SEKOLBA-628167 format. One line per 10 residues: number of its first residue (from 1); for each residue x, y, z of C-alpha. Coordinates in nm, 2 decimals. Example, Ala and Ser with C-alpha at 12.3 -4.5 7.8 and 13.67 -1.06 7.14 Angstrom:
<rs>
1> 1.23 -0.45 0.78  1.37 -0.11 0.71
</rs>
This chain:
<rs>
1> 0.00 0.00 0.00  0.28 0.23 0.09  0.46 0.14 -0.25  0.14 0.24 -0.43  0.10 0.57 -0.24  0.47 0.64 -0.32  0.41 0.59 -0.68  0.10 0.80 -0.69  0.27 1.09 -0.51  0.55 1.08 -0.75
11> 0.31 1.08 -1.05  0.09 1.36 -0.91  0.39 1.58 -0.82  0.51 1.85 -1.05  0.85 1.69 -1.09  0.69 1.35 -1.15  0.46 1.48 -1.43  0.75 1.65 -1.59  0.96 1.34 -1.60  0.66 1.14 -1.75
21> 0.61 1.41 -2.01  0.99 1.40 -2.09  0.98 1.02 -2.15  0.67 1.04 -2.36  0.80 1.33 -2.55  1.13 1.19 -2.60  0.96 0.85 -2.72  0.74 1.04 -2.97  1.03 1.24 -3.10  1.24 0.91 -3.14
31> 0.95 0.75 -3.33  0.91 1.06 -3.55  1.28 1.07 -3.62  1.30 0.70 -3.71  1.00 0.74 -3.94  1.16 1.06 -4.11  1.49 0.88 -4.15  1.32 0.57 -4.32  1.10 0.80 -4.54  1.41 0.99 -4.66
41> 1.61 0.68 -4.72  1.32 0.52 -4.92  1.29 0.86 -5.12  1.67 0.86 -5.20  1.65 0.49 -5.30  1.36 0.55 -5.55  1.53 0.86 -5.68  1.83 0.65 -5.76  1.64 0.36 -5.91  1.43 0.58 -6.13
51> 1.73 0.79 -6.26  1.71 0.58 -6.58  1.39 0.79 -6.67  1.41 1.16 -6.76  1.30 1.38 -6.47  1.11 1.71 -6.53  1.27 2.02 -6.35  1.21 2.05 -5.98  1.31 2.33 -5.73  1.36 2.08 -5.45
61> 1.51 1.74 -5.41  1.26 1.68 -5.12  0.94 1.83 -5.25  0.98 1.72 -5.60  0.68 1.79 -5.82  0.42 1.83 -5.54  0.15 2.07 -5.64  0.24 2.06 -6.01  -0.01 1.79 -6.12  -0.32 2.01 -6.17
71> -0.68 1.90 -6.24  -0.74 2.19 -6.47  -0.72 2.28 -6.84  -0.36 2.39 -6.77  -0.29 2.05 -6.62  -0.39 1.89 -6.95  -0.17 2.12 -7.13  0.11 2.04 -6.89  0.07 1.68 -7.00  0.09 1.78 -7.37
81> 0.42 1.95 -7.29  0.56 1.64 -7.11  0.47 1.43 -7.41  0.63 1.68 -7.65  0.95 1.69 -7.43  0.99 1.34 -7.32  0.82 1.14 -7.60  0.74 0.82 -7.40  0.80 0.85 -7.03  0.93 1.04 -6.74
91> 0.96 1.01 -6.35  0.76 1.21 -6.12  0.79 1.26 -5.74  0.52 1.39 -5.51  0.73 1.50 -5.22  0.90 1.20 -5.05  0.57 1.01 -5.04  0.48 0.90 -5.39  0.73 0.79 -5.67  0.58 0.76 -6.00
101> 0.68 0.67 -6.36  0.45 0.84 -6.61  0.41 0.67 -6.95  0.25 0.80 -7.25  0.35 0.58 -7.55  0.21 0.24 -7.67  0.56 0.08 -7.64  0.58 0.18 -7.27  0.21 0.14 -7.19  0.17 -0.22 -7.33
111> 0.42 -0.42 -7.11  0.25 -0.26 -6.80  -0.11 -0.31 -6.88  -0.05 -0.65 -7.02  0.14 -0.77 -6.71  -0.03 -1.07 -6.55  -0.29 -0.98 -6.29  -0.09 -1.19 -6.03  0.18 -0.92 -6.02  -0.04 -0.61 -6.07
121> -0.16 -0.41 -5.76  -0.40 -0.12 -5.74  -0.19 0.16 -5.57  -0.29 0.38 -5.27  -0.25 0.71 -5.45  -0.57 0.69 -5.66  -0.77 0.39 -5.52  -0.73 0.40 -5.14  -0.98 0.69 -5.11  -1.24 0.46 -5.28
131> -1.22 0.17 -5.04  -1.46 0.32 -4.77  -1.73 0.33 -5.05  -1.63 0.04 -5.28  -1.47 -0.20 -5.04  -1.26 -0.49 -5.18  -1.45 -0.47 -5.52  -1.32 -0.58 -5.86  -1.19 -0.23 -5.91  -0.97 -0.23 -5.62
141> -0.90 -0.59 -5.51  -0.59 -0.78 -5.60  -0.44 -1.12 -5.65  -0.66 -1.43 -5.61  -0.95 -1.23 -5.46  -0.95 -1.02 -5.78  -0.94 -1.33 -6.00  -1.23 -1.49 -5.82  -1.44 -1.19 -5.85  -1.37 -1.14 -6.21
151> -1.48 -1.49 -6.29  -1.80 -1.44 -6.09  -1.89 -1.12 -6.24  -1.81 -1.18 -6.61  -2.14 -1.35 -6.69  -2.32 -1.03 -6.58  -2.16 -0.87 -6.89  -2.24 -1.14 -7.14  -2.39 -1.04 -7.46  -2.72 -1.21 -7.39
161> -2.75 -1.00 -7.07  -2.65 -0.68 -7.25  -2.93 -0.73 -7.50  -3.19 -0.71 -7.23  -3.06 -0.36 -7.12  -3.11 -0.19 -7.46  -3.47 -0.12 -7.40  -3.38 0.04 -7.08  -3.13 0.26 -7.24  -3.41 0.37 -7.49
171> -3.66 0.43 -7.22  -3.42 0.65 -7.00  -3.30 0.84 -7.30  -3.67 0.91 -7.40  -3.74 1.05 -7.06  -3.45 1.29 -7.11  -3.56 1.39 -7.45  -3.91 1.46 -7.33  -3.77 1.69 -7.07  -3.57 1.86 -7.34
181> -3.87 1.91 -7.55  -4.05 2.08 -7.28  -3.76 2.31 -7.20  -3.71 2.40 -7.57  -4.09 2.48 -7.60  -4.05 2.71 -7.30  -3.76 2.88 -7.47  -3.47 2.72 -7.28  -3.27 2.60 -7.58  -2.92 2.63 -7.42
191> -2.87 2.33 -7.18  -2.57 2.20 -6.98  -2.54 1.85 -7.11  -2.38 1.72 -6.79  -2.66 1.82 -6.57  -2.91 1.63 -6.77  -2.69 1.32 -6.90  -2.56 1.23 -6.56  -2.92 1.20 -6.42  -3.02 0.99 -6.74
201> -2.72 0.75 -6.69  -2.79 0.71 -6.32  -3.16 0.64 -6.40  -3.06 0.39 -6.65  -2.81 0.22 -6.42  -3.05 0.20 -6.13  -3.29 0.01 -6.36  -3.02 -0.21 -6.50  -2.85 -0.28 -6.16  -3.14 -0.30 -5.93
211> -3.46 -0.29 -6.14  -3.53 0.01 -5.95  -3.73 0.31 -6.11  -3.60 0.61 -5.92  -3.77 0.88 -6.13  -3.45 1.08 -6.06  -3.46 1.27 -6.40  -3.79 1.44 -6.28  -3.76 1.46 -5.91  -3.49 1.46 -5.64
221> -3.36 1.12 -5.52  -3.17 1.10 -5.19  -2.95 0.81 -5.33  -2.86 0.98 -5.65  -2.77 1.31 -5.47  -2.55 1.10 -5.23  -2.36 0.93 -5.52  -2.30 1.27 -5.68  -2.17 1.42 -5.34  -1.95 1.12 -5.28
231> -1.79 1.15 -5.62  -1.73 1.53 -5.56  -1.58 1.46 -5.21  -1.34 1.20 -5.35  -1.20 1.46 -5.59  -1.15 1.72 -5.32  -0.98 1.46 -5.09  -0.75 1.36 -5.38  -0.63 1.72 -5.43  -0.54 1.77 -5.06
241> -0.24 1.58 -4.95  -0.32 1.62 -4.58  -0.65 1.45 -4.65  -0.48 1.14 -4.77  -0.43 1.04 -4.40  -0.76 0.88 -4.26  -0.69 1.01 -3.91  -0.70 1.37 -4.04  -0.96 1.33 -4.30  -1.24 1.16 -4.08
251> -1.22 1.46 -3.85  -1.27 1.73 -4.12  -1.62 1.86 -4.23  -1.57 1.68 -4.57  -1.50 1.35 -4.39  -1.81 1.38 -4.19  -2.01 1.46 -4.51  -1.86 1.17 -4.68  -1.96 0.93 -4.40  -2.33 1.07 -4.41
261> -2.36 1.03 -4.79  -2.19 0.69 -4.77  -2.45 0.58 -4.52  -2.73 0.68 -4.75  -2.59 0.49 -5.04  -2.50 0.18 -4.84  -2.83 0.16 -4.68  -3.01 0.17 -5.01  -2.78 -0.10 -5.17  -2.82 -0.33 -4.87
271> -3.21 -0.30 -4.87  -3.21 -0.38 -5.26  -2.99 -0.68 -5.22  -3.20 -0.82 -4.93  -3.52 -0.77 -5.13  -3.38 -0.93 -5.45  -3.23 -1.23 -5.27  -3.57 -1.29 -5.12  -3.74 -1.25 -5.46  -3.50 -1.50 -5.61
281> -3.57 -1.75 -5.34  -3.94 -1.73 -5.42  -3.86 -1.77 -5.80  -3.65 -2.08 -5.73  -3.99 -2.26 -5.65  -4.09 -2.25 -6.01  -3.76 -2.21 -6.20  -3.42 -2.39 -6.18  -3.10 -2.20 -6.11  -2.98 -2.25 -6.46
291> -3.29 -2.10 -6.61  -3.24 -1.80 -6.38  -2.88 -1.74 -6.49  -2.89 -1.83 -6.86  -3.25 -1.76 -6.98  -3.17 -1.48 -7.24  -3.53 -1.34 -7.30  -3.58 -1.26 -6.94  -3.47 -0.92 -6.82  -3.24 -0.95 -6.52
301> -3.09 -0.70 -6.29  -2.71 -0.70 -6.25  -2.75 -0.77 -5.88  -2.97 -1.08 -5.96  -2.70 -1.22 -6.16  -2.41 -1.18 -5.93  -2.65 -1.30 -5.64  -2.67 -1.64 -5.85  -2.32 -1.66 -5.95  -2.11 -1.94 -5.80
311> -1.74 -2.02 -5.82  -1.59 -2.36 -5.89  -1.64 -2.46 -5.53  -2.00 -2.37 -5.53  -1.95 -2.06 -5.33  -2.12 -1.73 -5.42  -2.05 -1.38 -5.31  -2.16 -1.26 -4.96  -2.40 -0.98 -4.93  -2.12 -0.75 -4.83
321> -1.92 -0.85 -5.14  -2.23 -0.80 -5.36  -2.30 -0.45 -5.22  -1.94 -0.36 -5.30  -1.97 -0.48 -5.66  -2.32 -0.30 -5.70  -2.18 0.02 -5.56  -1.88 -0.01 -5.80  -2.11 -0.06 -6.10  -2.30 0.25 -6.01
331> -1.99 0.46 -5.94  -1.78 0.35 -6.24  -2.08 0.33 -6.48  -2.26 0.67 -6.45  -2.00 0.93 -6.45  -1.77 0.77 -6.73  -2.06 0.70 -6.96  -2.21 1.04 -6.92  -1.88 1.21 -6.99  -1.84 1.01 -7.31
341> -2.19 1.09 -7.42  -2.16 1.47 -7.34  -1.82 1.51 -7.52  -1.96 1.31 -7.83  -2.26 1.55 -7.85  -2.01 1.85 -7.81  -1.78 1.73 -8.09  -2.07 1.67 -8.32  -2.21 2.02 -8.24  -1.86 2.16 -8.33
351> -1.87 1.95 -8.66  -2.21 1.99 -8.82  -2.11 1.80 -9.13  -2.01 1.50 -8.92  -2.34 1.54 -8.71  -2.54 1.54 -9.03  -2.37 1.22 -9.15  -2.44 1.04 -8.83  -2.81 1.17 -8.83  -2.86 1.04 -9.18
361> -2.72 0.71 -9.08  -2.98 0.68 -8.80  -3.27 0.79 -9.03  -3.19 0.54 -9.28  -3.19 0.28 -9.00  -3.54 0.40 -8.89  -3.69 0.36 -9.23  -4.01 0.15 -9.22  -4.04 0.14 -8.84  -4.34 0.25 -8.64
371> -4.14 0.33 -8.33  -3.80 0.50 -8.29  -3.62 0.25 -8.08  -3.26 0.14 -8.12  -3.24 -0.25 -8.10  -2.94 -0.46 -8.01  -2.91 -0.56 -8.37  -2.90 -0.19 -8.48  -2.57 -0.13 -8.29  -2.35 -0.30 -8.55
381> -2.53 -0.09 -8.83  -2.41 0.25 -8.70  -2.06 0.24 -8.83  -2.00 0.62 -8.88  -2.17 0.71 -8.55  -1.94 0.45 -8.38  -1.64 0.61 -8.55  -1.75 0.94 -8.40  -1.78 0.79 -8.06  -1.44 0.62 -8.08
391> -1.28 0.94 -8.18  -1.44 1.12 -7.89  -1.30 0.85 -7.66  -0.96 0.93 -7.80  -0.98 1.31 -7.81  -1.19 1.36 -7.48  -1.14 1.02 -7.30  -1.35 1.02 -6.98  -1.08 0.86 -6.76  -0.74 1.05 -6.81
401> -0.50 0.79 -6.65  -0.49 0.47 -6.46  -0.23 0.37 -6.20  -0.07 0.05 -6.12  0.20 -0.09 -5.88  0.38 -0.42 -5.93  0.52 -0.69 -5.70  0.82 -0.73 -5.91  1.06 -0.50 -6.12  0.91 -0.43 -6.47
411> 1.13 -0.39 -6.77  1.04 -0.12 -7.02  1.20 -0.04 -7.36  1.56 0.08 -7.36  1.64 -0.14 -7.06  1.47 0.10 -6.82  1.35 -0.06 -6.50  1.05 0.03 -6.29  1.13 -0.09 -5.94  0.89 -0.30 -5.74
421> 0.65 -0.07 -5.54  0.68 0.24 -5.77  0.36 0.38 -5.90  0.31 0.36 -6.27  0.08 0.62 -6.41  -0.04 0.52 -6.75  -0.15 0.84 -6.92  -0.45 0.76 -7.15  -0.47 1.13 -7.23  -0.10 1.15 -7.31
431> -0.11 0.84 -7.52  -0.41 0.95 -7.72  -0.25 1.30 -7.77  0.09 1.18 -7.84  0.21 1.33 -8.19  0.44 1.04 -8.24  0.14 0.81 -8.23  -0.15 1.02 -8.38  -0.13 1.27 -8.67  -0.29 1.61 -8.56
441> -0.38 1.46 -8.23  -0.58 1.76 -8.11  -0.80 1.75 -8.41  -1.15 1.57 -8.41  -1.12 1.34 -8.71  -1.35 1.02 -8.69  -1.20 0.89 -9.02  -0.90 0.77 -8.81  -1.13 0.48 -8.72  -1.25 0.40 -9.07
451> -1.02 0.10 -9.08  -1.02 -0.14 -8.78  -0.67 -0.08 -8.62  -0.49 -0.11 -8.95  -0.14 0.03 -8.91  -0.20 0.13 -8.55  -0.05 -0.01 -8.24  -0.27 -0.21 -8.02  -0.21 0.02 -7.72  -0.24 0.35 -7.90
461> -0.61 0.36 -7.82  -0.70 0.25 -7.47  -1.01 0.44 -7.34  -1.10 0.13 -7.14  -0.74 0.05 -7.03  -0.62 -0.30 -7.15  -0.50 -0.63 -7.05  -0.63 -0.85 -6.77  -0.74 -0.56 -6.56  -0.93 -0.37 -6.84
471> -1.28 -0.23 -6.79  -1.52 -0.52 -6.75  -1.81 -0.29 -6.84  -1.68 -0.16 -7.17  -1.94 -0.33 -7.39  -2.22 -0.21 -7.16  -2.09 0.14 -7.20  -2.05 0.14 -7.57  -2.39 0.00 -7.62  -2.54 0.27 -7.41
481> -2.33 0.54 -7.59  -2.46 0.44 -7.93  -2.83 0.42 -7.83  -2.82 0.77 -7.66  -2.62 0.94 -7.93  -2.83 0.79 -8.21  -3.17 0.88 -8.06  -3.05 1.22 -7.96  -2.94 1.30 -8.32  -3.27 1.16 -8.45
491> -3.46 1.41 -8.25  -3.23 1.72 -8.20  -3.00 1.93 -8.39  -2.70 2.04 -8.17  -2.49 2.36 -8.20  -2.25 2.52 -7.97  -2.45 2.69 -7.68  -2.40 2.97 -7.43  -2.35 2.95 -7.06  -2.60 3.20 -6.93
501> -2.40 3.26 -6.62  -2.09 3.36 -6.83  -2.24 3.46 -7.16  -1.97 3.26 -7.33  -2.00 3.00 -7.61  -1.90 2.64 -7.55  -1.66 2.69 -7.84  -1.42 2.82 -7.58  -1.46 2.53 -7.33  -1.20 2.46 -7.06
511> -1.17 2.10 -6.99  -1.19 1.99 -6.63  -1.01 1.64 -6.55  -1.17 1.52 -6.24  -1.27 1.16 -6.16  -1.38 1.19 -6.53  -1.34 1.46 -6.79  -1.59 1.74 -6.74  -1.60 2.11 -6.84  -1.56 2.42 -6.63
521> -1.90 2.58 -6.58  -2.07 2.29 -6.77  -2.08 2.18 -7.14  -2.35 2.41 -7.29  -2.53 2.31 -7.63  -2.81 2.46 -7.80  -3.09 2.23 -7.91  -3.32 2.25 -8.20  -3.59 2.00 -8.27  -3.53 1.81 -8.60
531> -3.81 1.79 -8.85  -3.82 1.43 -8.97  -3.95 1.32 -9.31  -4.33 1.25 -9.29  -4.27 0.88 -9.32  -4.04 0.87 -9.01  -4.27 1.07 -8.78  -4.39 0.86 -8.48  -4.77 0.84 -8.43  -4.89 1.07 -8.15
541> -5.12 0.99 -7.87
</rs>
């Protein structure tokens, strides 16, 4: 007892408290010093290992290129300058924290994207901020976990499944067009494409993913608003280096907003999964599992298909895993497709002769039909429209870059070695705008795609990435793109519009590379109803 009293008196005395604080402070300083030394040694090691790559000028060995990678029009112009100067690759350091190799030539892109999935890892710079939302989904997982999920999800993107989604693409596009007709009749002919198209792609995805009619194009949806807010908050977090550390971010106002929006999204997804699982259990009373998974004429939601998927051991995905994949489908599918649609319409508005050629192609397709619906079989009969879409995906690719890390050293042309653990930033934008790869790369010219890849490197055009970790949903996206663009040109003539807040034409648009490529202040086009030949007018009523 006396020993305890002595200890307490020592601790509670001023001298004792000072001693304790001194010991704790010294310990923390020692830990900080060791961490700093390790960080600087690691930085020096990567600097030496990456010296085989040209390095753009920096003012500080320690800070490197921190703050120089901008998500602005000027940032894209900076990439153009890097491509002009370094031709194929360069090193890039974000302080002593991140060590990158930026590549923008097919010869350097190919060995990185075609590397086996077993040695490819999604890095922390881009993808860690998505984990709270998307969990260990196909987009983020690695190794055997990724391989298993890829096998389980592949049936959800089979042609027979995609065919059933085309009617949904038509229906969601028609809702948007009906809204546009009302606005045009009221005198609002200049519209921001992103405002409208993002709601349309979300509407379409909710129907395809969950068989859920949200009516989000006509009224507010808490779920849709939460998805948009989460996307915006991820962009903000990515641009603030201090917010890269969870223990800082979750204490900020942005972190608290993120958690609130995430709760809305995850509650919705969880409820839908539970309802669909219960519905499938009821259906099994009258249909076998093989009928449920392979019956092509039956319209099936994405979540239904992955609920029924089994691996080689007869194991399916848990509800938590299904939630991660469904959230990823919504996240990855709405913004990217909306961006591609908006920029395709923008490019056609800027080039009326190409727009008219696309429109005539659609008009010819609609001859003799009572309804203006694009069918699955029509998608292969829109060759010039598809060329314009592909050229848009080159010139205004929705995703500007993908990043990878590798569990082994990677050899690139010229004997250059990317050391294990370095981040490889594959610049899709840089590759698509590389004058060594494309003639007049900043000019919209759909005739580049008149011949199918003849004389062009297989990795010169990579809007959906490439290799084993390419975009699993690319056929879904291309199908929706063709449906929306074709129906839009059939019903509306597009010309450059004016942003009423700025009074400026979209001819002077400033690109805004965020999670996907957008435009500062919106992408404004002017709409005019197309007068169709009398034999193509749809019956009213």
